[in-house]
Kinemage of the C-alpha trace (Angstrom):
@kinemage 1
@onewidth
@group {chain A} dominant
@subgroup {mainchain}
@vectorlist {calphas} color= white
{ca unk a 1} P -8.620 -82.539 -108.579
{ca unk a 2} L -7.593 -86.266 -109.120
{ca unk a 3} L -7.587 -88.482 -112.643
{ca unk a 4} L -10.372 -90.828 -113.156
{ca unk a 5} L -7.703 -93.760 -112.115
{ca unk a 6} L -6.483 -92.099 -109.119
{ca unk a 7} L -10.207 -91.581 -107.606
{ca unk a 8} L -11.020 -95.158 -108.643
{ca unk a 9} L -7.555 -96.210 -106.741
{ca unk a 10} L -8.664 -94.002 -103.803
{ca unk a 11} L -11.971 -95.291 -103.710
{ca unk a 12} L -11.012 -99.021 -103.692
{ca unk a 13} L -8.061 -98.593 -100.449
{ca unk a 14} L -10.737 -97.076 -98.720
{ca unk a 15} L -13.184 -99.964 -99.246
{ca unk a 16} L -10.262 -102.711 -98.870
{ca unk a 17} L -9.645 -100.770 -95.538
{ca unk a 18} L -12.638 -101.786 -93.502
{ca unk a 19} L -11.432 -105.414 -93.168
{ca unk a 20} L -7.728 -104.833 -93.184
{ca unk a 21} L -5.561 -106.008 -90.781
{ca unk a 22} L -3.969 -103.521 -88.381
{ca unk a 23} L -1.266 -101.268 -90.508
{ca unk a 24} L 2.582 -101.868 -90.345
{ca unk a 25} L 4.285 -99.513 -87.816
{ca unk a 26} L 6.457 -98.347 -90.666
{ca unk a 27} L 3.813 -97.685 -93.145
{ca unk a 28} L 1.618 -95.979 -90.654
{ca unk a 29} L 4.240 -93.566 -89.103
{ca unk a 30} L 4.807 -92.206 -92.396
{ca unk a 31} L 1.243 -91.910 -93.325
{ca unk a 32} L 0.522 -90.247 -89.984
{ca unk a 33} L 3.073 -87.894 -90.585
{ca unk a 34} L 2.251 -87.107 -93.980
{ca unk a 35} L -1.417 -86.531 -92.733
{ca unk a 36} L -0.280 -84.180 -90.018
{ca unk a 37} L 1.586 -82.105 -91.945
{ca unk a 38} L -1.152 -81.526 -94.559
{ca unk a 39} L -3.455 -80.655 -91.624
{ca unk a 40} L -1.138 -78.335 -89.832
{ca unk a 41} L -0.607 -76.313 -93.160
{ca unk a 42} L -4.170 -76.031 -94.873
{ca unk a 43} L -4.938 -72.922 -96.667
{ca unk a 44} L -5.852 -69.722 -94.579
{ca unk a 45} L -8.116 -69.361 -97.375
{ca unk a 46} L -10.810 -71.264 -95.444
{ca unk a 47} L -8.921 -71.977 -91.977
{ca unk a 48} L -7.753 -68.484 -90.702
{ca unk a 49} L -4.273 -68.357 -88.591
{ca unk a 50} L -4.386 -68.145 -84.864
{ca unk a 51} L -1.715 -65.822 -83.305
{ca unk a 52} L 0.659 -68.256 -84.010
{ca unk a 53} L 0.569 -68.223 -87.545
{ca unk a 54} L -0.631 -72.024 -87.346
{ca unk a 55} L -4.228 -73.136 -88.557
{ca unk a 56} L -7.136 -71.870 -86.285
{ca unk a 57} L -9.737 -73.590 -84.607
{ca unk a 58} L -12.453 -72.655 -87.204
{ca unk a 59} L -13.283 -73.451 -91.103
{ca unk a 60} L -14.743 -69.976 -92.279
{ca unk a 61} L -16.841 -71.102 -95.712
{ca unk a 62} L -19.172 -67.993 -95.118
{ca unk a 63} L -18.401 -66.706 -98.721
{ca unk a 64} L -18.904 -70.337 -100.274
{ca unk a 65} L -22.268 -71.354 -101.850
{ca unk a 66} L -21.488 -75.315 -102.317
{ca unk a 67} L -24.121 -77.286 -100.547
{ca unk a 68} L -22.789 -79.093 -97.419
{ca unk a 69} L -23.132 -82.828 -95.860
{ca unk a 70} L -22.876 -82.889 -92.618
{ca unk a 71} L -22.062 -86.223 -91.074
{ca unk a 72} L -22.465 -87.344 -87.469
{ca unk a 73} L -20.360 -88.984 -85.317
{ca unk a 74} L -18.470 -92.403 -86.793
{ca unk a 75} L -17.215 -94.777 -83.730
{ca unk a 76} L -15.217 -97.044 -85.672
{ca unk a 77} L -17.819 -97.734 -88.617
{ca unk a 78} L -15.644 -97.792 -91.681
{ca unk a 79} L -19.072 -98.885 -93.749
{ca unk a 80} L -20.619 -95.466 -92.878
{ca unk a 81} L -17.751 -93.558 -94.474
{ca unk a 82} L -17.953 -95.928 -97.780
{ca unk a 83} L -21.537 -95.745 -97.776
{ca unk a 84} L -21.350 -91.730 -97.736
{ca unk a 85} L -18.620 -91.899 -100.831
{ca unk a 86} L -20.963 -94.181 -102.589
{ca unk a 87} L -24.261 -92.197 -102.280
{ca unk a 88} L -25.466 -90.544 -105.174
{ca unk a 89} L -26.758 -87.138 -105.020
{ca unk a 90} L -30.406 -86.615 -106.259
{ca unk a 91} L -30.000 -83.071 -106.305
{ca unk a 92} L -26.947 -82.903 -108.031
{ca unk a 93} L -27.343 -85.400 -111.157
{ca unk a 94} L -26.712 -88.585 -108.940
{ca unk a 95} L -23.298 -87.413 -109.016
{ca unk a 96} L -21.658 -89.756 -106.138
{ca unk a 97} L -20.315 -87.987 -102.853
{ca unk a 98} L -16.874 -88.793 -104.185
{ca unk a 99} L -17.109 -87.584 -107.342
{ca unk a 100} L -18.560 -84.554 -106.327
{ca unk a 101} L -15.865 -83.940 -103.541
{ca unk a 102} L -13.298 -84.350 -106.386
{ca unk a 103} L -15.184 -81.752 -108.683
{ca unk a 104} L -15.030 -79.066 -105.940
{ca unk a 105} L -19.128 -79.204 -105.730
{ca unk a 106} L -19.819 -80.152 -102.047
{ca unk a 107} L -18.006 -79.894 -98.870
{ca unk a 108} L -18.308 -82.702 -96.471
{ca unk a 109} L -17.789 -81.968 -92.511
{ca unk a 110} L -17.641 -84.817 -89.952
{ca unk a 111} L -18.658 -83.925 -86.663
{ca unk a 112} L -16.166 -85.925 -84.910
{ca unk a 113} L -15.695 -88.849 -82.786
{ca unk a 114} L -13.914 -91.288 -85.279
{ca unk a 115} L -13.430 -93.952 -83.055
{ca unk a 116} L -14.881 -96.288 -80.158
{ca unk a 117} L -17.368 -98.942 -81.151
{ca unk a 118} L -20.897 -97.806 -78.786
{ca unk a 119} L -23.529 -99.858 -77.877
{ca unk a 120} L -22.853 -102.711 -80.965
{ca unk a 121} L -19.544 -103.223 -79.663
{ca unk a 122} L -20.686 -103.609 -76.018
{ca unk a 123} L -19.776 -107.575 -75.717
{ca unk a 124} L -16.813 -106.654 -77.663
{ca unk a 125} L -15.416 -104.285 -74.779
{ca unk a 126} L -16.774 -106.294 -72.247
{ca unk a 127} L -14.791 -109.303 -73.237
{ca unk a 128} L -11.868 -106.986 -73.782
{ca unk a 129} L -11.783 -105.381 -70.573
{ca unk a 130} L -12.029 -109.131 -68.652
{ca unk a 131} L -8.581 -109.616 -70.761
{ca unk a 132} L -7.240 -106.422 -69.862
{ca unk a 133} L -7.914 -106.844 -65.868
{ca unk a 134} L -6.058 -110.115 -66.196
{ca unk a 135} L -2.775 -108.387 -67.866
{ca unk a 136} L -3.658 -108.505 -71.630
{ca unk a 137} L -4.456 -105.261 -73.385
{ca unk a 138} L -3.985 -106.591 -76.802
{ca unk a 139} L -6.698 -109.351 -76.893
{ca unk a 140} L -7.913 -110.642 -80.043
{ca unk a 141} L -11.299 -108.363 -79.417
{ca unk a 142} L -9.547 -105.693 -78.541
{ca unk a 143} L -7.763 -106.016 -81.825
{ca unk a 144} L -10.808 -106.239 -83.393
{ca unk a 145} L -11.733 -103.080 -82.149
{ca unk a 146} L -8.430 -101.086 -83.006
{ca unk a 147} L -8.786 -102.515 -86.627
{ca unk a 148} L -11.792 -100.418 -86.956
{ca unk a 149} L -10.309 -97.485 -85.137
{ca unk a 150} L -7.516 -97.602 -87.588
{ca unk a 151} L -9.487 -98.178 -90.686
{ca unk a 152} L -11.627 -95.017 -90.074
{ca unk a 153} L -8.602 -92.858 -89.056
{ca unk a 154} L -7.016 -93.858 -92.164
{ca unk a 155} L -10.067 -93.274 -94.318
{ca unk a 156} L -10.229 -89.738 -92.778
{ca unk a 157} L -6.784 -88.766 -93.303
{ca unk a 158} L -6.620 -90.117 -97.062
{ca unk a 159} L -10.008 -88.107 -97.990
{ca unk a 160} L -8.608 -85.104 -96.256
{ca unk a 161} L -5.162 -85.789 -98.109
{ca unk a 162} L -6.956 -85.810 -101.293
{ca unk a 163} L -9.755 -83.104 -100.710
{ca unk a 164} L -8.367 -80.660 -98.419
{ca unk a 165} L -10.636 -77.849 -99.476
{ca unk a 166} L -13.877 -79.809 -99.502
{ca unk a 167} L -13.336 -82.831 -96.710
{ca unk a 168} L -13.070 -81.762 -92.806
{ca unk a 169} L -13.203 -83.719 -89.442
{ca unk a 170} L -13.736 -81.701 -86.613
{ca unk a 171} L -12.614 -82.538 -83.289
{ca unk a 172} L -15.000 -84.603 -80.954
{ca unk a 173} L -14.507 -85.536 -77.153
{ca unk a 174} L -13.644 -88.986 -78.472
{ca unk a 175} L -10.756 -87.478 -80.166
{ca unk a 176} L -8.168 -88.052 -77.150
{ca unk a 177} L -6.134 -90.817 -77.558
{ca unk a 178} L -3.757 -89.981 -74.885
{ca unk a 179} L -6.984 -90.033 -72.488
{ca unk a 180} L -6.192 -86.969 -70.567
{ca unk a 181} L -8.105 -84.506 -68.596
{ca unk a 182} L -7.268 -81.073 -69.207
{ca unk a 183} L -6.997 -78.623 -72.225
{ca unk a 184} L -10.565 -78.869 -72.307
{ca unk a 185} L -10.466 -82.901 -72.688
{ca unk a 186} L -11.749 -85.376 -70.286
{ca unk a 187} L -10.546 -89.336 -69.898
{ca unk a 188} L -13.205 -91.307 -71.568
{ca unk a 189} L -15.373 -94.407 -70.274
{ca unk a 190} L -18.763 -95.505 -70.973
{ca unk a 191} L -19.089 -99.167 -70.873
{ca unk a 192} L -15.865 -100.238 -69.633
{ca unk a 193} L -12.360 -98.156 -69.606
{ca unk a 194} L -12.255 -97.272 -73.693
{ca unk a 195} L -9.919 -94.508 -73.738
{ca unk a 196} L -7.232 -96.123 -71.370
{ca unk a 197} L -7.501 -99.553 -73.116
{ca unk a 198} L -7.117 -97.868 -76.429
{ca unk a 199} L -4.142 -96.052 -75.333
{ca unk a 200} L -2.196 -98.742 -73.759
{ca unk a 201} L -3.165 -100.959 -76.911
{ca unk a 202} L -1.540 -98.237 -79.242
{ca unk a 203} L 1.498 -98.147 -76.610
{ca unk a 204} L 1.931 -101.996 -76.587
{ca unk a 205} L 1.476 -102.890 -80.455
{ca unk a 206} L 3.224 -99.580 -81.870
{ca unk a 207} L 4.966 -97.780 -79.351
{ca unk a 208} L 4.711 -93.957 -78.363
{ca unk a 209} L 5.630 -92.443 -81.549
{ca unk a 210} L 2.295 -93.749 -83.278
{ca unk a 211} L 0.573 -92.523 -80.207
{ca unk a 212} L 1.882 -89.366 -80.108
{ca unk a 213} L 1.287 -88.788 -83.926
{ca unk a 214} L -2.308 -89.617 -83.642
{ca unk a 215} L -2.605 -87.041 -80.608
{ca unk a 216} L -0.877 -84.357 -82.835
{ca unk a 217} L -3.375 -84.674 -85.564
{ca unk a 218} L -6.172 -84.763 -83.108
{ca unk a 219} L -4.808 -81.844 -81.458
{ca unk a 220} L -4.255 -80.311 -85.187
{ca unk a 221} L -8.342 -80.411 -85.825
{ca unk a 222} L -10.597 -77.353 -86.152
{ca unk a 223} L -13.737 -77.346 -83.463
{ca unk a 224} L -16.276 -75.214 -85.551
{ca unk a 225} L -17.187 -74.949 -89.375
{ca unk a 226} L -19.001 -71.933 -90.229
{ca unk a 227} L -20.703 -71.253 -93.357
{ca unk a 228} L -22.819 -68.630 -95.011
{ca unk a 229} L -26.068 -69.329 -92.686
{ca unk a 230} L -25.058 -72.041 -90.492
{ca unk a 231} L -22.425 -73.729 -88.342
{ca unk a 232} L -21.094 -77.195 -87.678
{ca unk a 233} L -19.606 -78.220 -84.108
{ca unk a 234} L -19.186 -81.436 -82.657
{ca unk a 235} L -21.546 -80.746 -79.462
{ca unk a 236} L -24.110 -78.031 -78.655
{ca unk a 237} L -22.178 -75.214 -78.154
{ca unk a 238} L -21.977 -74.160 -74.402
{ca unk a 239} L -21.021 -70.501 -73.821
{ca unk a 240} L -20.695 -67.632 -76.621
{ca unk a 241} L -17.735 -66.816 -78.454
{ca unk a 242} L -16.525 -64.772 -80.958
{ca unk a 243} L -14.612 -65.566 -84.068
{ca unk a 244} L -11.456 -64.801 -83.221
{ca unk a 245} L -11.442 -66.537 -79.883
{ca unk a 246} L -12.695 -69.372 -81.886
{ca unk a 247} L -9.525 -69.179 -84.174
{ca unk a 248} L -7.430 -68.962 -81.260
{ca unk a 249} L -9.136 -71.927 -79.209
{ca unk a 250} L -5.833 -73.441 -78.083
{ca unk a 251} L -5.580 -70.494 -75.655
{ca unk a 252} L -8.633 -71.277 -73.944
{ca unk a 253} L -9.565 -74.825 -72.864
{ca unk a 254} L -13.215 -73.671 -72.151
{ca unk a 255} L -13.673 -73.597 -76.062
{ca unk a 256} L -12.650 -77.209 -76.769
{ca unk a 257} L -14.589 -78.263 -73.802
{ca unk a 258} L -17.994 -76.140 -75.162
{ca unk a 259} L -17.705 -77.621 -78.666
{ca unk a 260} L -16.955 -81.261 -77.581
{ca unk a 261} L -18.609 -82.131 -74.028
{ca unk a 262} L -21.856 -79.960 -73.567
{ca unk a 263} L -24.530 -82.243 -72.098
{ca unk a 264} L -28.374 -81.881 -73.053
{ca unk a 265} L -29.819 -79.139 -71.227
{ca unk a 266} L -26.654 -77.676 -70.157
{ca unk a 267} L -26.025 -74.641 -72.353
{ca unk a 268} L -26.007 -71.042 -71.578
{ca unk a 269} L -29.258 -68.980 -73.360
{ca unk a 270} L -29.280 -68.844 -77.011
{ca unk a 271} L -25.799 -69.944 -77.399
{ca unk a 272} L -26.186 -71.145 -81.457
{ca unk a 273} L -28.106 -67.719 -82.279
{ca unk a 274} L -25.762 -65.640 -80.677
{ca unk a 275} L -22.340 -67.211 -81.838
{ca unk a 276} L -23.723 -67.423 -85.616
{ca unk a 277} L -24.398 -63.475 -85.160
{ca unk a 278} L -20.990 -62.953 -84.575
{ca unk a 279} L -19.812 -65.416 -87.104
{ca unk a 280} L -22.114 -64.222 -89.668
{ca unk a 281} L -23.935 -60.967 -89.218
{ca unk a 282} L -25.908 -60.937 -92.347
{ca unk a 283} L -27.250 -64.582 -92.377
{ca unk a 284} L -31.280 -64.642 -92.520
{ca unk a 285} L -31.808 -68.170 -92.202
{ca unk a 286} L -34.673 -69.350 -90.270
{ca unk a 287} L -35.010 -72.673 -88.028
{ca unk a 288} L -32.075 -74.471 -87.868
{ca unk a 289} L -28.880 -72.916 -87.826
{ca unk a 290} L -26.407 -75.138 -86.121
{ca unk a 291} L -25.669 -78.701 -86.430
{ca unk a 292} L -24.078 -81.446 -84.447
{ca unk a 293} L -23.858 -84.854 -83.168
{ca unk a 294} L -22.130 -86.206 -79.540
{ca unk a 295} L -25.448 -87.036 -77.480
{ca unk a 296} L -27.191 -89.707 -79.424
{ca unk a 297} L -31.030 -89.550 -80.627
{ca unk a 298} L -32.227 -93.349 -80.325
{ca unk a 299} L -35.235 -94.130 -82.378
{ca unk a 300} L -35.336 -91.045 -84.011
{ca unk a 301} L -33.427 -89.216 -87.163
{ca unk a 302} L -32.734 -86.171 -84.938
{ca unk a 303} L -33.575 -84.006 -81.957
{ca unk a 304} L -34.197 -80.210 -81.768
{ca unk a 305} L -32.948 -78.069 -79.201
{ca unk a 306} L -32.622 -74.202 -78.009
{ca unk a 307} L -35.975 -73.089 -79.760
{ca unk a 308} L -35.220 -75.512 -82.754
{ca unk a 309} L -32.238 -73.951 -84.018
{ca unk a 310} L -29.796 -76.885 -83.143
{ca unk a 311} L -30.158 -79.914 -84.489
{ca unk a 312} L -28.619 -83.544 -83.234
{ca unk a 313} L -28.103 -86.219 -85.916
{ca unk a 314} L -26.280 -88.791 -84.422
{ca unk a 315} L -28.415 -91.995 -84.088
{ca unk a 316} L -25.614 -94.719 -83.701
{ca unk a 317} L -27.981 -97.256 -84.878
{ca unk a 318} L -28.293 -95.602 -88.504
{ca unk a 319} L -26.138 -94.073 -91.001
{ca unk a 320} L -27.963 -90.564 -91.575
{ca unk a 321} L -26.399 -87.483 -92.559
{ca unk a 322} L -27.785 -83.910 -93.250
{ca unk a 323} L -28.199 -82.038 -96.369
{ca unk a 324} L -27.677 -78.231 -96.143
{ca unk a 325} L -27.675 -75.888 -98.875
{ca unk a 326} L -26.734 -72.428 -97.939
{ca unk a 327} L -29.934 -69.855 -98.567
{ca unk a 328} L -32.468 -72.576 -98.098
{ca unk a 329} L -33.910 -73.430 -94.693
{ca unk a 330} L -33.482 -76.617 -93.616
{ca unk a 331} L -36.150 -79.352 -93.427
{ca unk a 332} L -35.038 -82.389 -91.276
{ca unk a 333} L -37.673 -84.615 -92.450
{ca unk a 334} L -36.777 -84.077 -96.071
{ca unk a 335} L -32.950 -83.014 -95.829
{ca unk a 336} L -31.823 -85.622 -93.225
{ca unk a 337} L -30.743 -88.613 -95.358
{ca unk a 338} L -30.252 -92.247 -94.674
{ca unk a 339} L -27.551 -93.893 -96.900
């Protein structure tokens, strides 16, 4: 637990990151190394070890009764993280999320996709791409994009380092800084060549050490979190996997792909119900049992799939989160909160 002054300092640091310049390489390398070490050495009390005695792909909170805040895709929005931390929870005497984290009263799970501005950054991407095609991969507009990305990366790592048991970030399909195709990943492009442009920016601005440290951090992320009667992943799970298989996800690229890349209407039958039954055989929750982001829901707070058992909550125009209480059914209209 952080002291009052330490907590205040952390909050101010994250606020300052929103408009901070790109970090210095020496400081960034040390920070990334420390963050990677912390992530790779998470407690097996809630993150079971895989067959190689490494932190596995599953966060297991099936014995926890703490309420959970599920945060959808961030995509470079450091202000989203700031609003989250400042939000005062009505059901918990209006305590702020930051204080609730520090007092071990809540768990926050982010579904992934830390980086790459979406449609709000469309013109910036087009301008950056024009410069990229002319040989300039560190243009002013690209620096603006990467300042956002690094502010989010640093904020997430600071929170994870400070509250390792209570703050979590899952791997999404954008957690692929090397822009690789393979191991369950696919190179990314949406408006232009976002994945490749970010890779080349980091390589030219910092070098390969920083690039690969970010990559190692991404590869150390879990892909699924399970609670007493619900679960969270980045995307709608495509196939059914056992607890042991999810813990050992690095052995099977299909698991990474299944939890991070699934398209709408492209799943096997009732995967959410079937996986949750394997992970939580005693669960009696009705209705929504699985939370994710990935595919955007436009002009809406959420979208229900799989006979209303899976809910997507990523609206890129909003800053919405889901407040989920173990043992109580989830009501989207009431329990999805606009920050």
